[in-house]
C-alpha positions as CSV (number, residue, x, y, z in Angstrom):
1,M,24.7,-6.9,18.6
2,T,23.2,-6.9,15.1
3,G,24.6,-8.9,12.2
4,S,26.4,-5.7,11.1
5,D,29.1,-6.7,13.7
6,R,30.1,-9.7,11.6
7,P,31.1,-9.9,8.0
8,S,28.1,-9.6,5.6
9,A,27.8,-10.9,2.1
10,L,26.2,-7.5,1.2
11,D,27.7,-6.1,-2.0
12,P,30.5,-3.8,-0.9
13,A,29.3,-1.0,-3.2
14,I,25.9,-1.1,-1.6
15,A,27.4,-1.3,1.9
16,A,29.6,1.7,1.2
17,R,26.5,3.8,0.4
18,L,24.6,3.0,3.5
19,K,24.5,5.5,6.4
20,R,23.7,3.5,9.4
21,G,22.7,4.7,12.9
22,A,24.9,4.1,15.9
23,D,23.2,0.7,16.3
24,G,24.2,-0.3,12.7
25,L,20.6,-0.1,11.5
26,V,18.8,1.8,8.7
27,P,15.0,2.3,8.6
28,A,13.3,0.2,5.9
29,I,9.9,1.4,4.6
30,A,7.7,-1.3,3.1
31,Q,5.4,0.0,0.4
32,Q,2.8,-1.9,-1.7
33,Y,4.3,-2.0,-5.1
34,D,1.2,-1.4,-7.2
35,T,-0.8,1.1,-5.1
36,G,1.9,3.1,-3.4
37,E,0.3,2.3,0.0
38,V,2.8,2.7,2.9
39,L,2.6,-0.5,4.9
40,M,5.1,-0.4,7.7
41,L,8.5,0.6,8.9
42,G,11.1,-2.0,10.0
43,W,14.8,-2.0,10.6
44,M,17.7,-3.6,8.6
45,D,21.4,-4.0,9.1
46,D,23.7,-5.2,6.3
47,E,22.8,-8.8,6.8
48,A,19.0,-8.2,6.8
49,L,19.4,-6.2,3.6
50,H,21.5,-8.9,2.0
51,R,18.9,-11.5,2.9
52,T,16.1,-9.3,1.5
53,L,17.9,-8.8,-1.8
54,T,18.9,-12.5,-2.2
55,T,15.8,-14.3,-1.0
56,G,13.1,-11.9,-2.4
57,R,11.4,-11.9,1.1
58,C,11.7,-9.0,3.5
59,T,14.0,-9.7,6.4
60,Y,14.2,-7.3,9.3
61,W,16.2,-6.9,12.5
62,S,14.0,-7.0,15.6
63,R,15.3,-4.4,18.0
64,S,13.2,-5.8,20.9
65,R,14.0,-9.5,20.3
66,R,17.5,-8.8,19.0
67,E,17.1,-11.3,16.1
68,Y,16.3,-11.5,12.4
69,W,12.8,-12.1,11.3
70,V,11.3,-12.8,7.9
71,K,7.9,-11.1,7.4
72,G,5.3,-13.7,7.3
73,D,7.2,-16.7,8.7
74,T,4.9,-16.7,11.8
75,S,1.8,-14.9,10.6
76,G,1.7,-16.1,7.0
77,H,1.4,-12.4,6.0
78,T,4.3,-12.3,3.6
79,Q,6.1,-9.5,1.7
80,Q,7.3,-10.6,-1.7
81,V,10.0,-8.1,-2.8
82,K,9.4,-6.3,-6.1
83,S,12.2,-3.7,-5.8
84,V,14.6,-2.2,-3.3
85,A,16.0,1.4,-3.4
86,L,18.1,3.6,-1.2
87,D,17.1,7.2,-0.6
88,C,19.3,10.1,-1.9
89,D,21.3,10.1,1.4
90,G,21.7,6.4,1.8
91,D,20.1,6.4,5.2
92,T,16.7,4.8,4.4
93,V,15.7,1.8,2.4
94,L,12.4,1.6,0.4
95,V,11.2,-1.9,-0.3
96,K,8.4,-2.2,-2.7
97,V,6.5,-5.4,-1.9
98,D,3.5,-7.5,-2.7
99,Q,1.9,-7.7,0.7
100,V,-0.2,-10.8,1.4
101,G,-2.5,-10.2,4.4
102,A,-1.9,-7.6,7.1
103,A,1.4,-5.8,7.3
104,C,0.8,-4.6,10.9
105,H,1.2,-7.0,13.9
106,T,-2.2,-5.7,15.1
107,G,-3.9,-7.3,12.1
108,D,-4.5,-4.0,10.2
109,R,-3.6,-3.7,6.6
110,T,-0.9,-1.1,7.4
111,C,0.7,0.2,10.5
112,F,-0.6,3.6,9.7
113,D,-4.4,2.9,9.6
114,A,-5.4,3.2,13.2
115,D,-4.2,6.5,14.5
116,V,-4.7,9.3,12.0
117,L,-3.8,12.6,13.7
118,P,-6.0,15.7,13.3
119,L,-4.6,18.6,11.3
120,G,-4.8,22.2,12.4
121,Q,-4.7,21.5,16.1
């Protein structure tokens, strides 16, 4: 169970706007604030979003480990939050960050560097 199954300190007005999946999660896109580079996609529940908004560091919910993780606590590749926005439907979060080091667990700058698909196929 994610943290969304317990009370969260997330602002009720923000919580009311979120459209979560059946698992209580919303996708969170991390984007480099000054270049627009898309870095990665993570998952947040209410508690992860609350922690992100209040600490200034990206906190995600790991679906595989079933626990919260703060980007960079293990790797040193931190994400300092510059702004957070909801999309028009409230079902995706955009977090503009200052990425230090690699965003991808493979060591690449972004999770979208390694497998560019051919067009016109």
